N, C-alpha and C positions, 0 to 999 in steps of 0.2 A: 238444386234438382228437385223437381216436384215429387211428392210422395206417390208411390204406386197406388192406383185406385183399388179399393177393396171390392171384390166381386161377391155378391150374395149367392149362395148355392143352397137349393132345397132338393136333396137327393130323393126325398119321398115322391117328388113329382117326376124325377128323371129315371129312376131305376125300376127295372121290371120286378114285379113281385110284391110291391107295396100297395097294390090295389086288388081288391077281390070283390065278388058279388054275393050278396046274401041269397041263399037258395040255389046257387049255381056252384058246380064243382068244375073249376077250370084247370086245364092242363097247361103248364107253363115250364119253360126251360130257363134255368137260372145259371149265371156264370159263377165261378169261384168268388167268394167274398171273405174279407177279413173282419174279425170281430174282437172286441174286448170280451173276455170270457172268465167266468168263475163257476166252478163245479160244486155240487152239493147234493144233499138228499134230505127227504122229509117233507112234511106238510108245509107248503109255502105260507099258509095263514098263521102258523104258529112257530115255524122254524127260525131260530135266531140266525142260522147260517144263511137262509134266503134273504132275510132283512139286511144282513151284513153285506151280502153280495150286491144287492140293489143300491145300498147306500155307499158302495165303493165305485161301481162302474159309472154312475152318473157324474160324480165330481171329476173323475178322470176324463170322461167324455167332454165335459165343459172346459177343462184345462186344455184338452187336445184341440178344441175349437179355437181357443185363444192362441195356441201355437200355430195353427194353420193360418189364422188371420195375420199374425205378425210376420211369419216366415214366408208364406206363399201368397198372401193377399187374397185368400179365399175364405170367406166367412160362411161356413156351412151351418145349416140347421141341425142341431143334435137329433139323431134318429130315434125312433121309438124303441122302447125296451122290447127285447125278444127273449125267448127261452126254448130250449129243447127239453123234452120230457120222455122218460122211458121207465120201464119196470120189468121184472122177470115175468109177471103175469099181466098181459095187456088188459085184462078185464077190470083192473083197478082204475082204468080211465073211463071205460064205457058203461059199466054197470055198478060195481061196488063203490067206486070213487074212494078207494082206500088211500088217502093222500099220504099217510105215514110211509107207504111203500114206494112212493115216487122218488125217482132220481132226476136230476136236472142240471142244466148248464145255462146260467144267465148270460145273455149276449147283448152287445150293443155295437152297431156297425162302425167300422173305421173307414173313412173315405180313402180311396185308393191312392191319393197323392200324398198321404201321410205315411211316414216310415216307422219302423220299430224304434228307432232312436227318438223320433218325435213322441211316441207313446211313453218311452222311458222318461223323457223330460216332463210330460204331462203328469205322470205318476208322482214324480218328485214334487211338482208344483201343487198337486192335490194333497199330498201328504203334509206339505208345509202349512196348509190352511186348516188342518184339523184331522181328527181321528178317522182313518179309513180302514175299518176292521178286517176287510178281506184283501187288502192290497198285496200282501205277500202271495196270495193264491191267484191273483189276477194274471192272465196270460193272453197272448194274442193267438188266435186260431184262424185257420182258413177252412171254410166249409165249401165243399163242392157238391151241392145237392143235385145239380143237373135237372132231370125231369121231376116235376112235382105236381101234385094235385092240391089245389087250395080253394077255400071258400071263406066267406065272411060270416062270422057268428055275431049276432046282435043280442046282447043280454048278459045275465050273470055268468061268470065262469063255471059255476056249478051246473049250468044247464047245457054244457057242451057235450055231455055223454051221448045223448041220442044222435047228435050230428056226427060224432066220431064213429058211432056204431053204423050209421048209414054209409059213411065213407068206406069203412073197411069191409062191411058185410054185403053191401049192395053195389056201390059205385065202382070200386076197384075191380071186383070180379066181372062185372058187366062190361068193363072196358078192356078186359084182358091185361090187367095190371096187378102188381103185387108190391107191397112196401119194401123198401130197402134200407131205411134208416130210422132215426128217432122222429117222433112227433115234434113239430115245430110250431110255435105260436108267436105272432107279432101283435103287440098291444097298442092299438091305435087310440084307445081311450085311457084316461087317467082315473083309476078307481077312487082317488082322493077327491076328485072334482065332479065326477059323473055319477048319476044314479045307476044302480046295477043294471036296470033294464035298458040303459042307453049305451052300455059299454060295447065297443066294436073291436073284435079280435079276429085276425086272420089265422085260420087253422090250416096248416100245411103238412103234407106228407110226401117225402121223396119216394119215387116209384121206379119200376122197370117193367117192360113188357114181358108177359109170360110167353113161353114157347107154345104157340097155338097148336102145333102138331102133337105135342105130348100133353098139353093141358087145354083141351078144347073149351071154348067159351060159349055158353048157351045164352042167347039173348031173351 
């Protein structure tokens, strides 16, 4: 019997939400999606926990890619790293940039044809190949963000503050929207290989429509 041909899959091209436009704030509706996830807190530039999370989700994701290829004949491109960010005081993102106060969840998309058992197998395979410091904290979560506003930020991560302030202080009120969940970022660039000014990051905020009758919008 001839082997089943392997199908190459690039979900970045197929899934809604992995394209955004610089200087534009687009309203997009996203379906529920499953992710590898690790929670933590602190400055991502100096936090051991953040480095441990990233160095764990990637090996598991590549092991999961191997499982999908062998079991289902679907060889998917590993998706970009993502993260949700939040804090008790939102100004630490837009003005003060107090990264020590940040809380976060590192995310990496799980294709929908892969099961939780496949993830468990991938975790075991990744563990067998080396130290995965956040493996015990890794879980699979489903995010149902629904309606979101997103834009493309080009440049250093530390320059995001004014864009986020514009989103929350101008764009959302003008469109009769309010935030409903955590700030979400999708990292299309690799900071290890790209100059800071060339980094590309999707900035995303889940939203809902304000009741116009009780909260009139002034254009």
